[in-house]
C-alpha positions as CSV (number, residue, x, y, z in Angstrom):
1,M,-2.5,11.3,9.6
2,G,-2.0,12.7,5.6
3,D,-2.6,11.2,2.5
4,L,-1.2,8.0,1.3
5,V,-0.2,9.2,-2.0
6,T,1.2,6.6,-4.7
7,A,2.0,7.1,-8.7
8,R,-2.1,8.0,-9.5
9,L,-3.2,8.0,-6.4
10,V,-4.0,9.7,-3.1
11,L,-5.5,8.0,0.0
12,H,-7.2,11.2,1.4
13,P,-8.2,10.2,5.5
14,M,-11.3,10.9,5.9
15,T,-12.1,13.5,8.3
16,G,-15.5,13.0,10.7
17,D,-16.9,16.2,9.0
18,E,-15.9,14.7,6.1
19,A,-17.5,11.5,6.8
20,G,-20.6,13.1,8.0
21,R,-21.1,14.9,4.3
22,L,-20.4,11.9,2.6
23,A,-22.9,9.9,4.4
24,A,-25.5,12.7,4.3
25,G,-24.4,12.8,0.1
26,E,-23.1,16.1,0.2
27,P,-19.6,16.7,-1.6
28,P,-17.5,19.4,0.8
29,R,-17.7,23.0,-1.1
30,G,-14.5,22.2,-3.7
31,A,-14.9,18.3,-3.4
32,R,-15.0,16.4,-7.2
33,W,-16.8,12.9,-6.9
34,A,-16.9,10.7,-10.1
35,T,-20.4,9.8,-11.5
36,G,-21.6,7.0,-9.0
37,Y,-19.6,8.2,-5.8
38,P,-20.2,7.5,-3.4
39,A,-21.6,4.4,-3.4
40,D,-23.3,1.9,-1.1
41,G,-20.4,0.4,0.6
42,D,-18.3,4.2,0.8
43,V,-21.4,5.3,2.7
44,V,-21.7,1.9,5.0
45,A,-17.6,3.1,5.4
46,A,-18.1,6.4,6.4
47,E,-20.8,5.7,9.0
48,R,-18.8,2.8,10.0
49,F,-15.9,5.6,10.6
50,L,-18.0,8.4,12.6
51,R,-19.2,5.2,14.9
52,T,-15.6,4.9,15.6
53,L,-15.1,8.7,16.3
54,A,-17.9,8.5,18.8
55,D,-17.3,5.6,20.3
56,T,-13.3,5.3,20.9
57,G,-11.9,8.4,19.3
58,D,-10.0,9.2,15.9
59,P,-8.3,5.4,15.4
60,G,-5.7,7.2,13.3
61,P,-3.9,5.4,10.4
62,F,-6.6,2.6,11.0
63,G,-9.3,4.7,9.2
64,T,-11.4,5.4,6.1
65,Y,-9.8,6.8,3.3
66,E,-11.3,8.8,0.1
67,I,-9.8,7.2,-2.8
68,R,-8.9,10.4,-5.1
69,R,-6.9,10.0,-8.9
70,R,-4.1,12.1,-8.9
71,E,-4.5,13.5,-12.5
72,D,-8.3,15.4,-11.8
73,G,-8.5,14.7,-8.1
74,A,-12.0,13.2,-8.5
75,A,-13.0,10.8,-5.9
76,I,-13.4,7.3,-7.5
77,G,-13.9,4.7,-4.5
78,G,-12.7,4.4,-0.9
79,A,-10.7,2.1,0.9
80,G,-9.6,1.4,4.8
81,F,-9.2,-0.6,7.7
82,H,-12.7,-1.9,9.7
83,G,-10.7,-0.5,12.6
84,P,-7.3,-0.5,14.4
85,A,-5.3,-3.6,15.0
86,D,-6.7,-6.1,17.4
87,E,-4.1,-7.2,20.4
88,H,-2.5,-9.8,18.0
89,G,-1.7,-6.4,15.8
90,R,-4.4,-7.9,12.6
91,V,-6.3,-5.9,10.8
92,T,-9.3,-6.3,8.5
93,I,-9.7,-4.2,5.2
94,G,-12.3,-3.3,2.5
95,Y,-12.0,-1.1,-0.4
96,G,-14.5,0.0,-3.4
97,L,-14.2,2.3,-7.0
98,V,-16.9,3.6,-9.2
99,P,-17.2,1.0,-12.2
100,S,-16.1,3.9,-14.0
101,A,-13.0,3.3,-12.0
102,R,-12.5,-0.2,-12.2
103,G,-10.2,-2.9,-14.4
104,R,-7.2,-0.4,-14.3
105,G,-5.5,-1.3,-11.5
106,Y,-6.8,1.2,-8.9
107,A,-8.0,-1.0,-6.0
108,S,-4.5,-2.9,-6.3
109,E,-2.5,0.0,-6.1
110,A,-4.9,1.8,-3.1
111,L,-4.6,-1.8,-1.5
112,R,-0.6,-1.4,-1.8
113,A,-1.2,1.6,0.0
114,L,-3.0,0.7,2.2
115,L,-0.4,-2.4,3.5
116,V,2.7,-0.4,3.1
117,C,0.6,1.8,6.0
118,A,-0.7,-0.9,7.9
119,R,3.4,-2.3,8.3
120,A,4.6,0.5,9.0
121,H,2.3,1.0,12.1
122,G,3.2,-2.5,13.4
123,V,0.8,-4.5,12.3
124,T,1.1,-8.1,11.7
125,C,-1.5,-9.7,9.5
126,V,-4.1,-8.0,6.9
127,R,-7.1,-9.8,6.6
128,G,-10.1,-9.0,3.6
129,D,-12.7,-10.9,2.3
130,A,-14.5,-11.4,-1.3
131,D,-17.6,-13.1,-2.4
132,H,-17.0,-16.0,-4.1
133,E,-18.0,-14.3,-7.6
134,N,-16.4,-11.6,-7.1
135,T,-13.8,-12.5,-9.0
136,A,-11.9,-8.9,-10.0
137,S,-11.7,-8.6,-6.2
138,H,-10.2,-12.0,-5.5
139,R,-7.4,-10.8,-8.4
140,V,-6.8,-7.2,-6.9
141,M,-6.1,-8.9,-3.1
142,T,-3.7,-11.7,-5.1
143,A,-1.9,-8.3,-7.4
144,A,-1.5,-6.4,-3.8
145,G,0.1,-9.6,-2.3
146,M,-2.6,-11.0,-0.8
147,W,-3.4,-14.8,-0.6
148,P,-7.1,-17.3,-0.1
149,V,-6.7,-18.5,3.3
150,G,-9.6,-20.2,3.4
151,E,-13.8,-19.9,2.5
152,D,-16.6,-20.1,4.4
153,E,-20.6,-20.9,2.3
154,R,-20.1,-16.7,1.1
155,V,-16.7,-15.9,1.2
156,T,-13.1,-16.0,0.2
157,Y,-10.7,-15.1,2.8
158,F,-7.2,-13.2,2.0
159,E,-4.7,-12.4,4.4
160,I,-0.6,-11.4,4.4
161,A,1.3,-11.3,7.8
162,W,4.6,-10.2,8.7
163,T,7.2,-11.8,10.7
164,G,10.5,-9.3,11.3
165,T,11.2,-8.4,7.7
166,T,9.4,-11.4,6.6
167,T,6.2,-11.6,4.6
168,T,4.4,-14.4,5.5
169,V,1.8,-16.4,3.4
170,R,-0.2,-18.7,5.2
171,T,-2.0,-21.5,2.4
172,P,-5.5,-23.2,3.1
173,G,-4.9,-26.8,4.4
């Protein structure tokens, strides 16, 4: 699986070695990490990816990606899938950026790249969630084409679904 390249970003699919180093807080030789990277969420994602590799093997495009700025190659966050598509073609995504990279549209740009990747690999529905008070993440998912579809006491759930060549937006209620 190659890099996913957008106008301003490179989403680099992590290898097992890279995930191991990230989880240990050791940048690979020649890597550039922005201040604050990796965050706790990046470490959790790397550890989940390592467990997936050990349990079921390489998930291919449904793994963990390091978000890098094209202009300087610095890693500014992570994004990815929580695993391969389920039996109904659904996946769950997650993402995060270091504080200095927030508010510039990078998260929405990265999420749109993941949505394109998911659709290209036969996914029928992408899901995500964010705490109720995390309105910035709500805006990220909405900007990428996802819509709120429900909530519980802690989080609001978002998704986008495709049938054939049509995007389906499910509304609550």
